N, C-alpha and C positions, 0 to 999 in steps of 0.2 A: 482428423488430421490426414488419414490415409486418402480419403476422398479428395481433400484439397490438393494433396501432392499429385495424385493422378490427373486431376483437372489442370493443374499448372504444367504438367508434362505435356499434355495434349496441346495446351495453349502455346507452349514454347515451340513445339514442332511446327505448328501452323504459322506462328509469327516469324519464326526463323526462315521458313520457306518463302513467306510473303516478303520479308525484308530483302532477301537475296534476289528474288524474282523482280520485285518492283523498285528496288534501289533506295529504300527508305532506311536511313541510319537510325531514325527514331524508332522504327518498328524493330530493327535489330537490337537496339538497346532494351526495349521492352521485352523482347524474347529472352535476352540474357538475364534480365531481372527475373523472369518467370523460371528460368533454369535454376538459378541460385536459390530461389524460393522453394522450388521442388526439393532440392537437396536439403535445405533447411528444415522443411516439414518432415522429410524422411528421417533426418537425424533426430528431430524432436520426438517423432513417434517412436523411434528405436529406444531413446532414453526413457520415455514414459512407460513403454511396454516392459523394459527390463526392471525399472524401479517397482512397478506394480507386482511383479512376480518374483522378486528376490526379498526374502524375509530378513536376511542378514545374520541373525543369531548373535552369539557373544563376540565373534571376531569383527563383524560389521554391525555395530550397535545401532547405527542410524540407517542401516540398509545401504542402498546405492542412490539415495536422494540427491547426492552431489552431482550426479550425472545431468540433472536438469540445468543448473547454471553453467556447467561445462559445455553442454551442447548449445545452449543459448550464446555463450561467448564465442564458440567456434563459428556459429551462424553469423554473428556480427563481423568476425574477421574475414569470412568469405566474401563479404560485400566489397571490401577494399579494392582487390584487383579488378572487380567488375566496374567499379566507379572509374578507375584509371583508364580502362579500355573505352568506356563510354565517352569520357571527356576527350580522349585522344582522337577517336573517330569523329567527334563533333568538330574538333579543331581542324581536322583535315577537310571536312565538308565546308567549313567557313572559308578555307583557302581555295577550295575547288568545288563549288556547288554541283550536285548531281541531280539530273532530272528524275523524278519519281512518277509512278503511276498512281494518281490521287484516288481514283475510283476504287480500285482493288485494295489499295492500302487502307482506305477508309472502312471497307467491309471487314478486313482482317482485324483492324484495331477495334472496331465495334464488337466483334466476337470476343476479343481479349478482355474488353471491359465487362462483358456479360459473364465471362468465366470468373473474373475477380469479384464482381458483385455477388454471384452465386456462392462463391467460397466464403465471403464475409458472412453471408446469411447462415451457412452451415456451421461456421466456427464460433460465431459470437454467442456469448452466454453471460449470465450474471456475474460469475466469478471465474477468472481464468488464471491458470498457472503462468509462470514466467515464460515457458515454452509456447504456450497458447497465445500469450500477449505478444511474444516475438513474432509468431506467425500472423497475428492480427495486424501488427504494424506493417509487416511485409505486404499483406494484402491491400492495405490502405495505400501504400506506396505504389503497388501495381495498378490499382484503380486510377490513381492520380496520373501515373505514367500513360495509361491507355487514353485518358482524357486529353493529355498533352499531345499525344500522337494524332488524335482526331482533330483537335483544334489546328495543329500545324498542317495537317493534310487539307483541311478546308481552306486555310490561308493560301496554300500552294495552288489549289484548284481555282479559287475565286479571285485572289489578288495577284497571282503569279509571283509568289514570294518563296523561291527555293530555299532561302536562308532560314525559313521558319522550321524546316525539318531538323537541322542541327541545333537550333535554339531549343526545340522541344526535347531533343536528346540530352542537352545540357541540363535542362530542368529535371529530367528523369534522374540524371546522375546525382543531383543535389538531393532529390527525394530519397534516393537509395542511401546517400551519406547520412541523412537525418535518421533514417531507420536504423542504420548500423550504429550510430552514436547512442540512440536510445537503448538498444539491446546491450551494447557493450557496457554502458553505465550501470544498468540494473544488474547484469550478471557479475560484473567486477565487484560491485558492492557486496554481493553474497560471497563470492570467492575470497575476498579480502576481509570478510567477517565484520563489515560495518554494522554498527548497532542500528536496528530498524526502529527503535523507539527511544524516547528521552529517558535517560537514566535518572535525572532529577525528579521527574514525575513519578517514575516507578519507585524510587526511594521514598518519596512522600506517601505513596499509597501503602507501601509495606510498613512504614513506621506507624501509620494510623491503625494497623491491626493490633489486637490485644497481645500483651506480653512481649512486645518488641521494643527494646530500648534504643537500639542503634543498628544501622545497616553499614557494615564496614566495607563490603566489597560486592560489586554487581558486574556481571558480564552477560550481555545479551547479543546473540547472533542468530543468523539464519542458516540452516543446513540447505534448504531450498526455499522457494518462494512461499510454500505452504507449510513449512515446519520451522518454527521459531523456538530456540532453546535459551534458557537463562540459568545462571548459577548465582546464588547470593550467600553471603556470610552474615548471619544475624546474631545479635547479642540480646539476650533476654534477662529477666530478673532472677531466674533460678540460680541458686548458689551451689547446687549439687545435682547430680544425675537423678537422685531419688526425688528431690523436690520437683524436678522437671517432669518426672513420671507422674507424680501426684497431681501436679497442675494439669497435665494433659488428661489424666483420668477424670478429674473434676469437670473439666470443660466438656469432655465426652458425655458425662452423666447429665450435665445441665442441658 
C-alpha cells in the first residue's frame, strides 16, 4: 500500500505538470485522480497499520478493526468533490476548446498508465480486505483514465478533434464516480451492520445440529471486511442446567 501511494504521488506530480504545461484537462483530471488515490492509500495504510498493532483489551473488545470501513468510507467521500471539479472543467472546455500538445501529453499519459499497471500488479492478491479492494478499484479507475487520455490525445493529433480532450475528462469523472459508489456501498453496509449472510440459511444449519430444538434470535454483522460476528439464542431439550451438563459431558466422552 505504501509503495502504491508513493508511485501515485510521483505520477500526480508528473501529470499535473504535464497538464498545466501542455493544456490537457484530461491529463489534469487524471492527475487529480492520482492525488486523491494517494491520499486514499495513505489513509488505508494508516488504518491497517493501527489495527494490526492495537490489541484492544477489555475496553476495545474488537480492537480498532472499525477503522477499516471508516477509512474506506472517507476515501469514497473524497472522490465526490474531485468528480465535481473534473466535470466542471470538462464543461468549460466544451464551451471553449483549448489547443493541447499531443506528443508530450501522450508521453506523460503513457507513463501514468505504466504506474497504474505496476501498482495493480503490486497490490493484487487472492484475498483482499475492504481497504485493499478500495485501492484496487481506484487503480483500475486510474488505468482506465490513463487509457482515455491516450485515446483522446491520439484523436486530437490524428483527427484534429480538440473536443476529444474534455470528452475523455468526462469519462474519467464517471469512472471515479463508479469507484466512489462501490467503496461507499461496501463500507456503508459494514458501518450500518448489514447482515453479510442469509439468516434463514444459518438458522437451518444451526437447527440441523444435535440437541437444538429452536433458534429464537440471530444477529450477524461485520466489524470489518475480515471479521464477522454472530449472536444466537438457542433452545435445546435440556430441562435443567444439570441435564445440560450431563448431555454435554456425554457428547464429549463420545
